[in-house]
N, C-alpha and C positions, 0 to 999 in steps of 0.2 A: 431788448426787454421784451419782444415778444417771442423770440426764440427761448430765452432762458425760461419763459412760463409753459411753452410747449415741451421744454424737456423735463421740467419738474412734474407736468402733469403726466408724461410718458413713464416716468420713473415711479410716479404713485401707483399707477395702472399695473406696471410691474410687480411692484411689492404687494399689492393686492391680490394679484395673481397667484404670486408665489405662497402668501399667506393661505388663500384658498386651497391650493394642491396640497400645501403641508398639512391643513386641518384635514383634508378627505383622506390623506395617506396614513395620518394617524388613526383615525376612525377605522380605516380597513384593518390596520394592524391589530387594534383592539380587539376586533373581530375574530381575527386569524387566532390570538392570544387566548382569547375567551374559548374558541373551538377545541384548541389544543387542551387546553384545560379540563376541558368537559369531557373530552374523549379518554383522557388519562384517568379521570376520577372514576368514570364508567367502569373502564378495566378494571380498577383498584376493587370496586365493589363488586364487580362480577367474581374476581378471584377471591374476595373475601366469602362469598355466598357459597363458593365450590372449595371447599378445603382440600389441601392435598394429603393422601391417605397412604400409608404403606400398608397394603393388603398381602397378609400371609396366611398360609394353612397347609393342609395337608388333603390329599385325595386318595381316598381307598375304594375298595370294591370288596364284594361278599363271594366267597368260593362256593364249590357245590357243597361242603359240609357245613356253610353258615359261619366260617371264621372270616374275621376282617383282615384285609391284606392290603399293603400301599400299592398304589397304581402309578407306576414310573411313566415317563414320556407322554403324559398328559398336556394337551395345549391350554393354556389359561390366556385367555387374549381379552381385550377391551373392545367391546363391539365398536364397530365402524371406525377403528383407528388401526394402526399399523404396530401399536405396541403389546406386549404381551410376555409370557414365559412359559417354561417347560417344566414340569414337575421333575426332581431328582429320583435317584433310585429308592428312596424310602418315601416317596409322594410328597415330598416339601415342595412348597413355592412361594416365592415373594417378589411382588411386583410395586411400583408406585402408580397410584390412581388416584380420583378426583371423587368427592362424595357425589353420588347420582349416577356414576358409571355403572354400565351393565356388563359384568364380567361372564364370558363363555367359556365353560367347561368341554372339551371335545377330545374324542380318542376313537380310533377305528375300532370298531367292534362294540362301541358303548353308546348310549344315549347322549345327546348332547344336553347341558344344562345351563341355564341363565341364571345369575345372581346379581341383583341390583345392591350396590353398596348404599345403605342408609345416608340420607343429606343431614341428619338430626345427631350426627357423633361429634362428642366434645373433644375426642380425642384424635391424635394423629394416627394410632395405630389399630389396625383391625384384623381379626383372626377368623378363619371360617374352616371349616371340617366338611369336606364335601365327598358323599357318597355316590359312586357311578354304578348304574345298572347296564347290564350287558343288552346288547342290540341283539334281537333274533332276525337273520337274514334267511331266508327262503332260498334254497339251490335247486337248480332243474334237475330232474332224475338222471342219474347216471348208470347205465348197464355195463357190469363187470363180465366180460368174457373168460371162462375158464382154459385158456391157453398156458400150459405149464411152461414153456421156453419160448424164446424168440423163433427158433427154427419152425416149432408149430405154428405162431403166428403168420409167418411169411406162407406157409401152405395154405393156411386158412383163408387168408387175406387174397392170395391168388385165386382162390376158388369161389371166391363170392360172384354171385351173378349180377353183373352191372347191365341194369335195364338202359332204356333209352334216356329217361329222366335225369338219372344219375349221371348219364355220359354227358347230358346238356349242360349239368351244373358244373362238371370237372373242365368242359371246355371253356364255360364263360369265365371260370376261376383262374383259368391258365391262359387266358387271352392276352395278348401284348399290351393292350390297353389297361386290363385291370392289373398287370404286373408293374406298368409304369406308374400307376397311381399309388399302388403300395411301396413303390420305392421312394416316394416322396412322404408318405403318409404314415407308414409303419418306423419307429424309432429303432436305432441301432442296439445291439444288445450290449451287456456288460464287455465283453471281450473286444467286440469292434469299437466301442468307445474308447476302451484302454489303449488299443493300437493306434487310433488316430491321436489320442492325446501324446502319446509316445514319440510318434513321428512329429509332433508340431514342436515339441520340447528338444528333440533331436536337430531339427533345422534352426531353433533359435540359439542353441549352444555351438552349434558347427559354424556361426555367422557371428558369434560374440565379438565384439571389437572391431568390426568391419563393415563394409556395405553388403548387403545380400547381392548375390549374384542375380544379373537379370537376363532373361532368355532372350531378350532381343539380340545380344551379342553372341549366342550359342548357335553354332553351324548347325548342331544336330537337330535343335528345335525349328530352325528354318527348313532343314531337309525335311522333317515330318509335316510342317506347315504346307510345303509345296506338293507332297504326295497327297494330303488330305484335300487340298484344292483340286488337284488333277482328279481325283476319285469323285469330287462332286459332292464333298461332305457339306460345304456350305451353300448349297442350294436348298431354296425353299422347298419342303416338300408338302 
């Protein structure tokens, strides 16, 4: 009789514990569901406040005679984003933006202009006619020497009196340290970049469908490595 009473009390305790934890988990799940619903509601409210707009228009400029001309290849970007467009040959552009976004019009040689899309629009289409003004850039003075041909230039160049200050500048520019820095700082020209790309494509096409050869199995590469090792090319300088 005593054992049955103890077993009954233990079962009741387990049942009460299970009910308590079930009630706690239920309250916790309710809070999670309430948080998710509130988050979605706030996002929907924010999206409703900022309507999606199809922003289109034309970018033009004024020439020396006062005529209006389309301005192609103008960058039309949304401020603080990576989205934007480029005007076509007739100056037309079109992109998707939101009400309140700041649109930046920029082009080399012209002053940049910012335009804010109104947040009170009732339609999803908004057109804009942007006039770009030329930006004046002052260049340093350039002196043109009257040498009629390349041969005369060589003669006059060799006849220039090089003083010690100019010689010092020339030696500093031709120093090995300066040349090494320029080797990594100065980018390659168009022909050099093109030749590098062609060589890389040739290597890829040459080994298409097979494993690329490894110099670890190349006797000629090992011979060059041994020669460089004997010359001391790998020693710290």
